[in-house]
N, C-alpha and C positions, 0 to 999 in steps of 0.2 A: 315727310312721308316715310314710314317704316318699310325698309327693304325686306322682301320675303325670299328666303333661300329654299328653293324647292329641292327635295331629296332626289338623288340619282337612283334610279331603280337598280336593284341588285343585279339583274340580268345584264344591264349595260355595263356596270362596273366589272363584272366577270369577263364580258366581251373585250373591253379595253385592256384589262389586265393580261388577257391571253395574247392580244396583239403585241403589247409591250414585251411580253416574255419571248415571243417568237422573234421579234425584231432584234432584241438584245442578244439572243442566242446566235442569230445569223451574223450580226456585226462582230461579235467576239469569237466567231469560229476561226480556227487556224486556216481553213480553206479560204475564207474571205480575206484574211491577212495576206495569204500567199498570192491571191489574185490581184490585190491592190499593189503589192510589191512588184509583181511581174508587169503590171500596167505602167507603173512609174519607170521601171527599167526600160521598157519599150519606148516610152515617151522620151526619156533622156537620150536613148540611142538614136532615135529619129531626129532629135534636135541637133545632136552632135554631127550626124551625117549631113543634115541640111547646112550646118555651119561650115563643114569641110568643103561641100560642093560650092557654096557661095564664095569661099576663099579661093577656090580653084578659078572661078570666073574672074577674080580680082587680080590674078597674076602673081600672088605672093608665093604660092607653091601649088603644084598640080599633081594629079594622079596619072603619072606616065608609066608605061610598061617597061621602060628601059633603065630606070634608075631609082634608087632609094633616096639619094641625096645629091642634088645637082647644084651647079653654080651659075650665076649670071653676073652681069655688071653691077647689079644691086645687092648681091650677096648670095650665100648658100641657099638652096631651095630643096626641100624634102618632098618626095612623092612616094606613095605607098604601093603602086602597082608592081614594082620590081621585087618587092619583098613578098613574093608569092608564098614562101614557106613561113612567113612570120606569123606569130599568134596575134590574138586580139589586143593583148597588152602592148606589143610592139607597135601595132598599127595605130593604137590610140596615142602613143608617144609621137609618132610621125604626124598625126593629125593636129596635135597641139603645138607643133613647132611654128614659130613666127620668124620669118627671115629678116635679118638686119639689113639695112641699106648701107652699102659700102662700094666705093669705086676701087676696082682692081687694076693694078699695073699690068703691062703686057707680060712681064715675067711671071707674075702671080697667075695670070690667066693660063699660061702654059703649064704651071704647076697644078692648077686646079683641073685642067684637062687630064693630067696624069692621075690625079686623085679620083676623078670620075670613072676612069678606066679600071682602077683596082680597088675601089672602095668596098665592093661586095666581098671580095676574097679577104680583105682585111677584117671586115665585120664577121665573116665566117670563122676566121682564126681567133678572133676575140671571143666568140661564143664557144668555140671548141677548147681553147687553152687558157683563156683569161688574160691575154695580152692586149693592152689597150690598142684599139684600132688607130688612134692618133699617133702612137709610137711607131707602129708598123708602117703606116703611110709616110710619116716623116723620115724614117730610116730609109724607106724605099726611094723617096725623093732625093735624099742626100747621097746615098750610096750609088745610085744609078745616074746621077746628074739629070734628074727628071726624065729618066728612061732613054737618055741619049748616049750613055757611055758605051765603050766598045763591048764590055761584058754584057750589058743589057741588050744591045742590038744583036750580037753574034751568039752569045751563050744563053740568052734569056735569063741571065743571072743578075738580079736587081739588088743584091745585098753583098756582093763580093765574097760569096761563100767559096772557100777553098776546098781542094780535094786532098785528103790525107791518106787515101787508100794506096796501098803498095801493089795492088792487083787490079788496076783499072782496065775495064773493057774498052773497046774502041768507041769513041764518042762520049765517054763518061766525063772527061775533063780536057782542058786545053791550056796552053801557055801563050802569052802575047808578048810581042817584041818590046813593049814598054814596061814589062814586069820583070822582076828578078827571075833568073833562069830556073830557080827552084819553086817558083810560085805557079802552081797549077790550080785552075779554077773550074768548078763544076759546070757542066753543060746541062741545061734543062730543056725539055721539049717545049715548054711554054713558060711565061712569067709566073703563072699561078703556082707552078711547081716550086719555083724559087721562094715564093711567099710561104708555102708550106714547109720548105726546108728551113727557112728563117725561124719559124716557130719552133722547130725541133732543136735548133741551136740554142734558143732562149730557154728551153726546157732542161738544159744541163744544170748541174749542181751549183756552178759558180753564180748563176742568176736566180737561184731558188728563193733568196730572201725578197726579191722583188714582188713575188706573188702574194706576199702578205700585205702589200700596199693596196689601197682602194683602187678600183679599176679607173677611177676618174683622176687619180693622182699622177698625171703625166709628168709633172716636174720631178717627183720622186723617182719615177721610172727612168727619166732621161739622165739624171745625175747618178742613179744607181747603175745604169749600164756603163757609164764612164768609169766609175769606181771599180766595177767588176772586171774591167779590162776589155770591154767590147771593142774599143778603139783607142789608139795611142794619142789622139788629138786631145789635149787638156780642155779644149773648148767644145768638145763633142756634145756634151749635155746641153750647153747653152745654145748651140746651133739647133738642136732638136726642139728645144722649148720655143725659140724664136719662130721657127717654121710653123709649129703647131698653133701658136698664138696669131701669127700673121695671117695664116690661111683658115683660122678658126676650126682646126681639125679636132679640137677637144669636144666639139659637138657630137662627133661620132661615138665617143665613149659614153654618152648619156642615153644612147638609143637602147 
């Protein structure tokens, strides 16, 4: 049987052509593209937030108000609440962190408690001056004996910063019985001040070349400090590197 093709009336053809034209114009409109992009961004953000909250329930890392990066028996844990001044990019980095599982020794737990206390000031100094937070924290640990040295306890001086002023006002510096009689060390009102003074020490010309290194090159910084004469101990750089790697302090440099 022969198939008969009925012609489409001209009015209908014009009607469908007009519908197609309007739909095509709407789909290809810049406003439509913008709305689609905004919708995808919102969807991705909601999924990321949902993922972060679900991780919080699992105990790998939580959103606490007191710390950006905490430690437990299973490893370092990051939380975003304390980074109140951090931008969206920094918070995204915190949310993407996955804590490794590791058993800490009693000594390491003491060191990590020190790190928890001073991590925020170390991160602030890294942001302000470009000094790796891992280097600052490792030096603080090493120089202060995990915060238990005489200088750290009595002078709030965590880096053995000396006083070279010839016109010291009262309370500016002090000498200790176990030090050389000419060794006077700065007195700070709080440990945070000594961290800030430490940054100023590293801003001197003798350490200028270190700032050309990537912020994550803690090995280059550690050996560079020794070569620049920061300490007389020939193993000083190796000690910093070992502490950074044992305590996984290098993770702070990537925040």
